[in-house]
OpenMM code with the backbone's topology and positions (N, CA, C; nanometers):
from openmm import Vec3, app, unit

residues = "MET SER VAL ALA SER ASN GLU GLY ARG GLY THR LEU ARG PHE PHE VAL THR TYR THR GLY ILE LYS LEU PRO PHE LYS LEU VAL ASN GLU LEU GLN PRO ASP GLU VAL ARG ASN ARG ASN THR PHE PHE ARG GLY HIS PHE ASP ALA GLN ASP ARG LEU THR GLY PHE ASP LYS LEU ALA TYR GLY GLU VAL GLU LEU ARG HIS ASP TYR THR TYR HIS ASP ASN GLY ARG ILE ARG SER ALA GLU ILE THR ASP ILE ASP GLY GLU VAL THR MET LEU LEU PHE GLY ALA GLU GLY GLU THR ALA".split()
positions = [
    Vec3(-1.4725, 6.3737, 3.6225),
    Vec3(-1.4170, 6.3630, 3.4656),
    Vec3(-1.4149, 6.4391, 3.3001),
    Vec3(-1.3707, 6.5267, 3.2943),
    Vec3(-1.4265, 6.5608, 3.1488),
    Vec3(-1.3268, 6.4729, 3.0933),
    Vec3(-1.3991, 6.4419, 2.9074),
    Vec3(-1.3882, 6.3137, 2.8424),
    Vec3(-1.3884, 6.4149, 2.7267),
    Vec3(-1.1961, 6.3483, 2.7235),
    Vec3(-1.1643, 6.3692, 2.5826),
    Vec3(-1.2232, 6.3416, 2.4569),
    Vec3(-1.2545, 6.3409, 2.2773),
    Vec3(-1.2937, 6.2989, 2.2260),
    Vec3(-1.2629, 6.1149, 2.2238),
    Vec3(-1.3826, 6.0470, 2.1741),
    Vec3(-1.3332, 5.9360, 2.1542),
    Vec3(-1.3276, 5.9202, 1.9576),
    Vec3(-1.3292, 5.9835, 1.8788),
    Vec3(-1.2169, 6.0469, 1.8068),
    Vec3(-1.1937, 5.9604, 1.7506),
    Vec3(-1.0786, 5.8781, 1.6724),
    Vec3(-0.9401, 5.8497, 1.6486),
    Vec3(-0.9700, 5.7145, 1.7178),
    Vec3(-1.0159, 5.6818, 1.8030),
    Vec3(-0.9585, 5.6356, 1.9141),
    Vec3(-0.9440, 5.4891, 1.8956),
    Vec3(-0.9908, 5.4351, 1.7694),
    Vec3(-1.0269, 5.2616, 1.7038),
    Vec3(-1.1923, 5.2913, 1.7589),
    Vec3(-1.2093, 5.1106, 1.6972),
    Vec3(-1.3446, 5.0362, 1.6911),
    Vec3(-1.3552, 5.0464, 1.7962),
    Vec3(-1.5000, 5.0377, 1.8697),
    Vec3(-1.5885, 5.0206, 1.9521),
    Vec3(-1.6159, 4.9088, 2.0470),
    Vec3(-1.5754, 4.8542, 2.1478),
    Vec3(-1.6476, 4.7496, 2.2040),
    Vec3(-1.6751, 4.7525, 2.3411),
    Vec3(-1.7484, 4.6207, 2.4131),
    Vec3(-1.7639, 4.6996, 2.5699),
    Vec3(-1.7763, 4.5783, 2.6331),
    Vec3(-1.7182, 4.5560, 2.7832),
    Vec3(-1.6987, 4.4443, 2.8368),
    Vec3(-1.6913, 4.5253, 2.9907),
    Vec3(-1.7381, 4.3669, 3.0742),
    Vec3(-1.7467, 4.3719, 3.1428),
    Vec3(-1.6604, 4.4166, 3.2561),
    Vec3(-1.4920, 4.3397, 3.2309),
    Vec3(-1.3754, 4.4244, 3.3406),
    Vec3(-1.2197, 4.3720, 3.2983),
    Vec3(-1.1393, 4.4014, 3.3311),
    Vec3(-1.0392, 4.3823, 3.2767),
    Vec3(-0.9594, 4.2084, 3.3534),
    Vec3(-0.8843, 4.2276, 3.3702),
    Vec3(-0.7638, 4.1404, 3.3972),
    Vec3(-0.6199, 4.1577, 3.4000),
    Vec3(-0.5178, 4.1401, 3.4828),
    Vec3(-0.3684, 4.1778, 3.4339),
    Vec3(-0.3651, 4.2698, 3.5507),
    Vec3(-0.2363, 4.2882, 3.6297),
    Vec3(-0.1686, 4.3902, 3.6358),
    Vec3(-0.0529, 4.5159, 3.5684),
    Vec3(-0.0493, 4.4643, 3.4275),
    Vec3(0.0258, 4.4967, 3.3271),
    Vec3(-0.0241, 4.6252, 3.2311),
    Vec3(0.0516, 4.6449, 3.1882),
    Vec3(-0.0279, 4.7739, 3.0966),
    Vec3(0.0368, 4.7125, 2.9380),
    Vec3(-0.0666, 4.7012, 2.7977),
    Vec3(-0.1875, 4.7578, 2.8770),
    Vec3(-0.2656, 4.6011, 2.9151),
    Vec3(-0.4070, 4.6702, 3.0167),
    Vec3(-0.5000, 4.5517, 3.0750),
    Vec3(-0.5650, 4.4607, 2.9179),
    Vec3(-0.6529, 4.3886, 2.9633),
    Vec3(-0.6993, 4.2460, 2.9253),
    Vec3(-0.8073, 4.3164, 2.9050),
    Vec3(-0.9334, 4.3342, 2.8397),
    Vec3(-1.0462, 4.3960, 2.8444),
    Vec3(-1.1178, 4.2112, 2.8716),
    Vec3(-1.1888, 4.1513, 2.9625),
    Vec3(-1.2480, 4.0589, 2.9425),
    Vec3(-1.4455, 4.0320, 2.9753),
    Vec3(-1.5125, 3.9206, 2.8955),
    Vec3(-1.6444, 3.9306, 2.9147),
    Vec3(-1.6812, 3.9959, 2.8322),
    Vec3(-1.6504, 4.0163, 2.6949),
    Vec3(-1.7301, 4.1168, 2.6201),
    Vec3(-1.9152, 4.0953, 2.6341),
    Vec3(-1.9428, 4.2521, 2.5909),
    Vec3(-2.1287, 4.2965, 2.5812),
    Vec3(-2.1159, 4.3062, 2.4430),
    Vec3(-2.2606, 4.2713, 2.4210),
    Vec3(-2.3274, 4.3347, 2.3176),
    Vec3(-2.3632, 4.4187, 2.3566),
    Vec3(-2.3758, 4.5914, 2.2424),
    Vec3(-2.4263, 4.6775, 2.2809),
    Vec3(-2.5270, 4.6841, 2.3090),
    Vec3(-2.6195, 4.6019, 2.2822),
    Vec3(-2.7324, 4.6120, 2.3536),
    Vec3(-2.7647, 4.6206, 2.5271),
    Vec3(-2.6666, 4.5029, 2.5381),
    Vec3(-2.6465, 4.4949, 2.6641),
    Vec3(-2.5707, 4.5932, 2.7698),
    Vec3(-2.5101, 4.6527, 2.7345),
    Vec3(-2.4997, 4.7863, 2.8081),
    Vec3(-2.5743, 4.8841, 2.8713),
    Vec3(-2.6797, 4.9043, 2.7851),
    Vec3(-2.7746, 4.9435, 2.8701),
    Vec3(-2.8873, 4.9289, 3.0091),
    Vec3(-2.8332, 4.8173, 3.0110),
    Vec3(-2.9006, 4.7871, 3.1614),
    Vec3(-2.7914, 4.7486, 3.2694),
    Vec3(-2.6524, 4.8476, 3.2470),
    Vec3(-2.5775, 4.8097, 3.3322),
    Vec3(-2.5140, 4.9454, 3.3921),
    Vec3(-2.4830, 4.9479, 3.5315),
    Vec3(-2.4565, 5.0252, 3.5848),
    Vec3(-2.2824, 5.0818, 3.5563),
    Vec3(-2.2209, 4.9303, 3.5095),
    Vec3(-2.0658, 4.9672, 3.4930),
    Vec3(-2.0371, 4.8856, 3.4202),
    Vec3(-1.9306, 4.9638, 3.2918),
    Vec3(-1.8834, 4.8256, 3.2413),
    Vec3(-1.7472, 4.9657, 3.1512),
    Vec3(-1.7059, 4.8985, 3.0899),
    Vec3(-1.5713, 4.9087, 3.0408),
    Vec3(-1.5888, 4.9144, 2.8467),
    Vec3(-1.5157, 5.0645, 2.8153),
    Vec3(-1.5982, 5.0700, 2.6659),
    Vec3(-1.4546, 5.0971, 2.5587),
    Vec3(-1.4227, 4.9752, 2.4551),
    Vec3(-1.2906, 4.9460, 2.4812),
    Vec3(-1.2811, 4.9769, 2.3303),
    Vec3(-1.1420, 5.0217, 2.2932),
    Vec3(-1.1135, 5.0493, 2.1791),
    Vec3(-1.0456, 5.0276, 2.1063),
    Vec3(-1.0284, 4.9908, 1.9675),
    Vec3(-0.9105, 4.8918, 1.9340),
    Vec3(-0.9104, 4.9523, 1.7975),
    Vec3(-0.7618, 4.8869, 1.7349),
    Vec3(-0.7008, 4.9262, 1.6235),
    Vec3(-0.6799, 4.7523, 1.5517),
    Vec3(-0.6686, 4.8352, 1.4313),
    Vec3(-0.6827, 4.7643, 1.3009),
    Vec3(-0.5987, 4.6386, 1.3070),
    Vec3(-0.5061, 4.6390, 1.4142),
    Vec3(-0.4859, 4.4968, 1.4470),
    Vec3(-0.4888, 4.4537, 1.6007),
    Vec3(-0.6320, 4.4869, 1.6121),
    Vec3(-0.7032, 4.4039, 1.7518),
    Vec3(-0.6200, 4.3882, 1.8588),
    Vec3(-0.5239, 4.5520, 1.8690),
    Vec3(-0.4763, 4.5876, 1.9726),
    Vec3(-0.5534, 4.6719, 2.0533),
    Vec3(-0.5816, 4.7175, 2.1758),
    Vec3(-0.6212, 4.8078, 2.2582),
    Vec3(-0.5676, 4.9240, 2.2947),
    Vec3(-0.6638, 5.0711, 2.2120),
    Vec3(-0.5629, 5.2061, 2.1823),
    Vec3(-0.6252, 5.2636, 2.2873),
    Vec3(-0.7545, 5.2135, 2.4303),
    Vec3(-0.7924, 5.2444, 2.4970),
    Vec3(-0.9045, 5.2278, 2.5535),
    Vec3(-0.9303, 5.2873, 2.7212),
    Vec3(-1.0634, 5.2119, 2.7524),
    Vec3(-1.0609, 5.3439, 2.8179),
    Vec3(-1.2167, 5.3678, 2.8255),
    Vec3(-1.3169, 5.4350, 2.9538),
    Vec3(-1.3415, 5.3236, 3.0418),
    Vec3(-1.3474, 5.3354, 3.2085),
    Vec3(-1.4808, 5.2880, 3.2462),
    Vec3(-1.5666, 5.3745, 3.2848),
    Vec3(-1.6915, 5.3249, 3.2805),
    Vec3(-1.7838, 5.3554, 3.3010),
    Vec3(-1.8898, 5.3385, 3.4251),
    Vec3(-1.9463, 5.4890, 3.5104),
    Vec3(-1.9997, 5.3721, 3.6291),
    Vec3(-2.0680, 5.4758, 3.6240),
    Vec3(-2.2468, 5.4319, 3.6140),
    Vec3(-2.4065, 5.5389, 3.6856),
    Vec3(-2.3121, 5.6433, 3.5227),
    Vec3(-2.2851, 5.6110, 3.4300),
    Vec3(-2.2973, 5.6961, 3.3033),
    Vec3(-2.1602, 5.8570, 3.2792),
    Vec3(-2.0491, 5.8046, 3.3616),
    Vec3(-1.9492, 5.9239, 3.4123),
    Vec3(-1.8573, 5.7981, 3.3954),
    Vec3(-1.6567, 5.8650, 3.3151),
    Vec3(-1.6274, 5.8231, 3.2811),
    Vec3(-1.5353, 5.8260, 3.4352),
    Vec3(-1.5133, 5.6653, 3.5137),
    Vec3(-1.3926, 5.6961, 3.6229),
    Vec3(-1.2921, 5.7259, 3.6080),
    Vec3(-1.2495, 5.6717, 3.4628),
    Vec3(-1.0857, 5.6067, 3.5132),
    Vec3(-1.0742, 5.6203, 3.3080),
    Vec3(-0.9617, 5.6222, 3.2577),
    Vec3(-0.9064, 5.6370, 3.1164),
    Vec3(-0.7729, 5.6003, 3.0880),
    Vec3(-0.8218, 5.4916, 2.9866),
    Vec3(-0.6030, 5.4546, 2.9465),
    Vec3(-0.6279, 5.4856, 2.8236),
    Vec3(-0.5325, 5.5600, 2.7754),
    Vec3(-0.4941, 5.4791, 2.5930),
    Vec3(-0.3432, 5.5072, 2.6421),
    Vec3(-0.3401, 5.4034, 2.5008),
    Vec3(-0.2139, 5.3686, 2.5168),
    Vec3(-0.1474, 5.3894, 2.3106),
    Vec3(-0.0517, 5.4089, 2.3557),
    Vec3(0.0153, 5.3698, 2.2134),
    Vec3(0.1025, 5.2586, 2.1946),
    Vec3(0.1625, 5.2343, 2.0485),
    Vec3(0.2644, 5.1056, 2.0496),
    Vec3(0.3986, 5.1450, 2.0061),
    Vec3(0.5019, 5.0372, 2.0079),
    Vec3(0.6239, 5.0129, 1.9061),
    Vec3(0.5699, 4.9387, 1.7862),
    Vec3(0.6493, 4.9426, 1.6737),
    Vec3(0.6488, 4.8728, 1.5776),
    Vec3(0.6105, 4.7388, 1.5565),
    Vec3(0.7287, 4.6892, 1.6713),
    Vec3(0.7606, 4.5500, 1.7776),
    Vec3(0.5693, 4.5019, 1.8387),
    Vec3(0.4912, 4.6040, 1.8800),
    Vec3(0.3955, 4.5752, 1.8592),
    Vec3(0.3697, 4.5710, 2.0642),
    Vec3(0.4607, 4.6139, 2.1444),
    Vec3(0.5063, 4.6290, 2.2728),
    Vec3(0.4169, 4.7686, 2.2908),
    Vec3(0.4167, 4.7534, 2.4495),
    Vec3(0.3588, 4.9053, 2.4467),
    Vec3(0.4269, 5.0008, 2.4604),
    Vec3(0.4216, 5.1286, 2.3933),
    Vec3(0.4808, 5.2618, 2.4447),
    Vec3(0.4748, 5.3047, 2.5255),
    Vec3(0.3859, 5.3976, 2.5386),
    Vec3(0.2589, 5.4741, 2.6760),
    Vec3(0.1325, 5.4095, 2.6753),
    Vec3(0.1592, 5.4839, 2.7904),
    Vec3(0.0378, 5.4841, 2.8638),
    Vec3(-0.0082, 5.6085, 2.9065),
    Vec3(-0.1646, 5.6626, 2.8901),
    Vec3(-0.2006, 5.7770, 2.9552),
    Vec3(-0.2668, 5.7821, 3.0651),
    Vec3(-0.3026, 5.7676, 3.1466),
    Vec3(-0.3552, 5.7607, 3.2454),
    Vec3(-0.4495, 5.8541, 3.3312),
    Vec3(-0.6362, 5.8673, 3.3360),
    Vec3(-0.6608, 6.0118, 3.3524),
    Vec3(-0.7612, 5.8937, 3.4439),
    Vec3(-0.7572, 5.9318, 3.6304),
    Vec3(-0.8407, 5.9068, 3.6829),
    Vec3(-0.9378, 6.0252, 3.7331),
    Vec3(-1.0486, 5.9820, 3.7663),
    Vec3(-1.1917, 6.0711, 3.7990),
    Vec3(-1.1441, 6.1762, 3.8396),
    Vec3(-1.0634, 6.1885, 3.9025),
    Vec3(-1.0099, 6.3700, 3.8877),
    Vec3(-0.9895, 6.4368, 3.8394),
    Vec3(-0.9572, 6.3910, 3.7063),
    Vec3(-0.9300, 6.4528, 3.6329),
    Vec3(-0.7472, 6.4769, 3.5715),
    Vec3(-0.6503, 6.3811, 3.6979),
    Vec3(-0.5166, 6.3642, 3.7066),
    Vec3(-0.4264, 6.2942, 3.6026),
    Vec3(-0.3522, 6.2610, 3.5163),
    Vec3(-0.3016, 6.2449, 3.4141),
    Vec3(-0.1835, 6.2057, 3.4207),
    Vec3(-0.1785, 6.0892, 3.4802),
    Vec3(-0.0442, 5.9800, 3.4377),
    Vec3(0.0108, 5.9391, 3.3390),
    Vec3(0.1350, 5.9908, 3.2724),
    Vec3(0.1961, 5.8768, 3.1262),
    Vec3(0.3463, 5.8202, 3.1759),
    Vec3(0.3139, 5.7018, 3.1814),
    Vec3(0.4211, 5.6679, 3.1723),
    Vec3(0.4768, 5.5716, 3.0073),
    Vec3(0.5821, 5.5934, 3.0015),
    Vec3(0.6394, 5.5517, 2.8957),
    Vec3(0.7639, 5.4252, 2.8908),
    Vec3(0.7605, 5.3512, 2.7845),
    Vec3(0.8088, 5.1745, 2.7523),
    Vec3(0.8947, 5.2258, 2.6500),
    Vec3(0.9779, 5.1251, 2.6536),
    Vec3(1.1114, 5.0952, 2.5599),
    Vec3(1.0459, 5.0157, 2.3844),
    Vec3(1.1052, 4.9754, 2.3432),
    Vec3(1.0768, 4.8728, 2.2849),
    Vec3(1.0780, 4.7253, 2.2922),
    Vec3(1.1314, 4.6758, 2.4329),
    Vec3(1.1800, 4.5509, 2.5317),
    Vec3(1.0580, 4.5471, 2.6398),
    Vec3(0.9753, 4.6599, 2.6221),
    Vec3(0.8105, 4.6464, 2.7311),
    Vec3(0.8811, 4.7285, 2.8455),
    Vec3(1.0752, 4.7501, 2.8721),
    Vec3(1.0917, 4.8373, 2.9810),
    Vec3(1.0604, 4.9832, 2.9897),
    Vec3(1.0604, 5.0274, 3.1654),
    Vec3(0.9743, 5.1227, 3.1674),
    Vec3(1.0870, 5.2149, 3.1570),
    Vec3(1.0869, 5.3020, 3.0719),
    Vec3(1.1700, 5.4102, 3.0017),
    Vec3(1.1930, 5.5718, 3.1502),
] * unit.nanometer
topology = app.Topology()
chain = topology.addChain("A")
for resn in residues:
    res = topology.addResidue(resn, chain)
    for name in ("N", "CA", "C"):
        topology.addAtom(name, app.Element.getBySymbol(name[0]), res)
């Protein structure tokens, strides 16, 4: 999977996994950067100035298996989710200001 630039995606933090079935996912069990070196699988999350998840990459054995990029409405609800799978297939989901699927 080719990886787009991480530039401009926000503050980088690392996590063991995620929780939830609604978007945006919630990354949980935060790792310190030095803890990532010894892990085969982890999530690399990016956060904006409001501490909202702007996107994440699931890494397994050094390769990106899954990527999510999120944008938000002014009210803080998710506006869009761009999901790229391991094969490079991209799915775009759009949401209204109240969280409904657009």
